[in-house]
N, C-alpha and C positions, 0 to 999 in steps of 0.2 A: 237760763243762767241771766245775770249781771255784772253792772261795772257801777261802780260807788266811787266818788271822790268827796274828801271832806280837806278842810286846812287843815295844817299841821305845825301850826308857826312859822317862828323865824329865825334867821342864821344870824350870828353880832352882827354881819353888815346889812341886816334889814331884809333878805332875800327871801319873801315867801315861799314855803316849802308845802307843797299836796301830798296826801296819800290815799292812794286809790286800792279800792276792794275789788277783786275778780270770784266773782262764785261762777261755778258753772253746773249742770244739772246733776253729773256726777259725783257729788258732793266737794269737789275742792276747791280752797277757798287761797289767793294767794295776795299777801297786801304789800303794795310798791308804793315804796316814798322819791320824790322829785330829788330829795334830797342823795345824793351819790347813784339814785337808778336804784336804787337798794330794795332787794326782798327781807320782809319785813317779816314774816310768817307764811308760812305756805300750813295749812290745812289738808291734813290726807285724813279719807273715811276707812275706819278701822272697823272690822265685824267684832260684833257685840260689845259695842260702847261708843262712846263719843268719837269724835274725831280727833286726830291727833298733830299738833302744831310741833315739826319735823324740824324747824331753824333757829339757833338761838337769833335772839335778838332782846331791843327796848320797848315800854308802852309807848313812852315819847320821845320827841326828835330831843332833846336834849341828853339822851341816852347815845343816840352818835353824832352828835358834836363832837360828844367828850372821847367817846370812844377810838384809840387806837390798835383795834386789831383787825379792820377792816369787815365786820360781821356785814355779812347780804350783802358786801357794795361791789358794784362793777371798776372791774380795775383797767385803765389804762394808763397812758398810753403803752408803756408794755408793763407785762404778767413779771413778777419774779425780781429778781438781784442785778442791777447794771453796774460794773465791777467799775469801780475807782469813778464812779456817776461820770463816768465819760465814753465820747466813743468816735470814729472816723468814719464819716461818711462822703462820696465823692473828693477824696482828698481833703475834705475841711473838718478839723477836730471841734467837736459840741461836747461843751460841759453842762452839766445835768444839775439840779439841786441833790444835795445832798440830804435824805435824813435814815441811813441806820449805818453809822460809823461814816467809813468815807466811800460806801459805797450808794446807792439808789435803788429803791422797794417803793413796786407796786405802782409807777408813775412821779413819784416824790412825794413832796409835802402837800402839794396842790396839784395830785392827780385824780382822775373821774371821780375818784371814793367821797369825795367834799366839795363837787361841784351841785347845783341844783340846775338840773335837766328840766326841758320843754316837754310836756308829755301831752301824748294826744289818745286817748279811747278809742278802741274800735270792737265792731264784733264780725267776725267771721263763720265759716263753716265748721272749723276745726272748733270757735269757743269764743271767752272773751279775752280780749288783747289791749296790750300798751303800749304803743310805741314813744320811745322816751328819744329824744333830741339833745345833743351839744356840739357845739362850736368850740373845737380848741384852737386858741390863738399861736399864730406863728411865735417862737420864746416862749410860752408857758412851760413849766420846770425845766427851760432849758433845750426844747424838743423845737426840731426847724417844721414851718412848714403849718400852712391854717388847715388844719384838720377837721372836718365833717363826721360826724360818729352816730349811728343810731339805733338803738337797741331795742327788741321788741318779744314780752314778756307776755306766755300765749298759755291760758291753762288748756290742755289736752285733754283728751278722755279720760288716759291714766296718768297723768300729771303736769309738769310745766317743762313748757319748751321755750328757750332763749337765742333770739336770731341778732347777729352782729350785723355791723356793714359799717365802711366807711371810705370818705373820697378824700383825697389832698392837692392841694395848689403846687407842692415843693416836697420829694423824698423826704420820709420820716418812718422812724421805724412805728408799727402798731402791731401790736402781742397783748389781744383782748383777752378778759374771762371775768366769771361771776365768784365770787368770795363767799357763797353760804355758807353755814358751820351746821352739820345734819347730827342729828342725835333721835335716833330711831327710839330711847327708851324715852322714860320722863325728862322733859325740860330740863337739860345741866347735870344730868345725871353723867358719872364719869363712862367715857365709849370704849373701854378695852377690852368689855364682855362683847364688839362687835366683831362679828366676820368678817372679813374683806376679800375678795378678789377681784384682780386688776391683772387685765389683757396685754400684757409684757412681758417680758424676758432680759429687757435690755432697761438700766438707769444711767443717768449720768452719775459720772465721779464727783464729788466736793469737794471742795480743800474748807478750811477751819469755817471763812463767813461764809460756808454754804452756797460758796459761787463755782459752777463747773470749772472744773480744769480741763476740758477738753475728752477727756477717756473717759470711753462709752463700758461698763463692765455688764457682766450677766449676772443676772439677780440670784439664779440658782446657790442654794448652798450657804446664802444671804438674809439676816434679819430684813431684807428688801425683799424677801420672795412671798409673792402675794398670787403665785402663779393658780394656787391653788384656793379655797377658804381660809384663813389660817387668824385666827383670832388679831385684833390690834394691839392688843398689849404684849403679846407674844408670847410663849410657852412658859416662860419662867417670870411672867412680870408681877406674879402675887407681891414680890419683894421687890423687882428692877423693870417698870413698866417700861417699855421700849418708847421712844422717839424717833416720829419719821418727820420729816421733812424734804423731801426729794422727790422729782420729774423721773416720768416713765414715758420711755418712747414706747409707746402703742406701736401693736403687731399689725392694727390696720391701717389702710391707705389714706392718707389725708385727703377729703374733700368728700369721703365716701362716710355716711352716718352707722354707724357701727359701735358695739358695746366697746367700751372703756373699761370701768367699774362696774362689780355688783357689791352693795354692799346687807345686809342683814343681821338681823336681833329678832331673837327668842321670845322678848319681851312681848311684843304684839303683835307675833310671826309676823314683820313686816321687812320686806327688802325694796332697796332701792336700786334700780341697775340708770346708771348713767350712760351715753350712750353720744356720743360726739361725730365733726367732720375734721374735728380737729387731730395732728399726729401725735399727741405727746398728753401727760397727765400730770399733774403738780398732786403729790398725797401729801398731805400735812395734821397728824394728828391733834393739832391743837395747845401743846407742851405749854407752849409759852403764853398762854391767854392771860389775861391781868388776873390777880388772885383777887378775890373778893369783888369782883363787879354785879350791880346788879341788874339782873336782865328780868325780863317776862314775868309780872305776880312775883316779885320779889326774887324768882328762883337766882340764889350763889351761885355765878358763875367763875370760873379756876382754871388752871391746867386740866386737858381732857374732856371738857364739857362737851365739846365738836368734833366733827371733824370735817376737811376740807378735800373735796375733791375738784379740782380746779384744771377743766382743759384749755390749753394752748401749747404752742410752739415754743421750744427749748428758750429756755433762760439766758440772757446774756449774750444772744446771738448777735449781735449788734459789732462785737470782740471777739466774736470765735467765725472766722472766714468758712470753718468745716460744716457748721451748724446751717439748716436750715435757712433761710432768708429771711426777716423780717420786716424788710424795707419797702412802704408800700410809696408809689409813683405817681403822679398824673397818669389821669386817662386809668388807671388800675382801679380795682373795687375788691377793698379787703371785706371782708363776709364770710361768717362759717358761725357752726348751729350747734346746740344742746341740748338735750333731753335728759329729763329727772323723770324717772318712769316709776311706778311703786305696785308694789303688789305682795299678796299674803304669799309664806312660802311651806306652808304646813304640809303638804304632799311631795315636798324634800327628805331625801335620805339625807 
């Protein structure tokens, strides 16, 4: 196993960005940039051929500096949308920056996805790892408290694990996740033919702005039903591909590492299993990916070039008292883990 570091350019403000390449003995390779603590590549060994890069991204830093789709980025302080870009905490109202109409999405315009993190390469019994740290100052994007967060990427024998940790000096919402766009076919091809299973029977009802209205609905008989393997594009998607951007309440208990979802493609007989200690999962089918964006090796990206499976807690929780709390207080530790595991599925019926 090995860890390589290379200079990867500078941000417009002059901050230096590094790119780390992690390799393990099982043949997995991960690229991680200090800009946004971003997963830039994930090469997975496949039988009968070279490894397959299963995440969307760009060859150069410039692509990420211009990107507004959060390709591969770490998301924070809060994943998903905060309605009206505001919330009340301990009787005080906080106004956040608005970056999606009247709402805030994924931590705002100055979220974790476009900050430069400090990296510390490590090696342990499980494999090569990269620890990334960021200090989010009180008032950043409108959030209270000085928040120190750590993200650790580790190549494990069958994929990649991401561990999250955070501490604060004042109460603040924290709900982090990773935002890789996966494609188990050739990079950038339409992902509608992938099959997906989500270990959840409940989802949040949404308004027209994709904000949860507080209602929990059963997925049975709806287009959101992935309780068994189903095509992402839907049964009638030859002419009407379905659009998915929905939060699922997982059947498993928070704090325990359990399977959240399985995606698979027959192109390379490859299966992705997402396991997490979180209580929920956002599934996004990439329908709003920028048209004509040029990705790795000249790939043309666009709607449905990749899909996201984002483990985190309920979106807009600061404004929904009945949702599980995402408030981190001094003396507490925010932490959760996610594993992306890969295997062949030829033997599956």
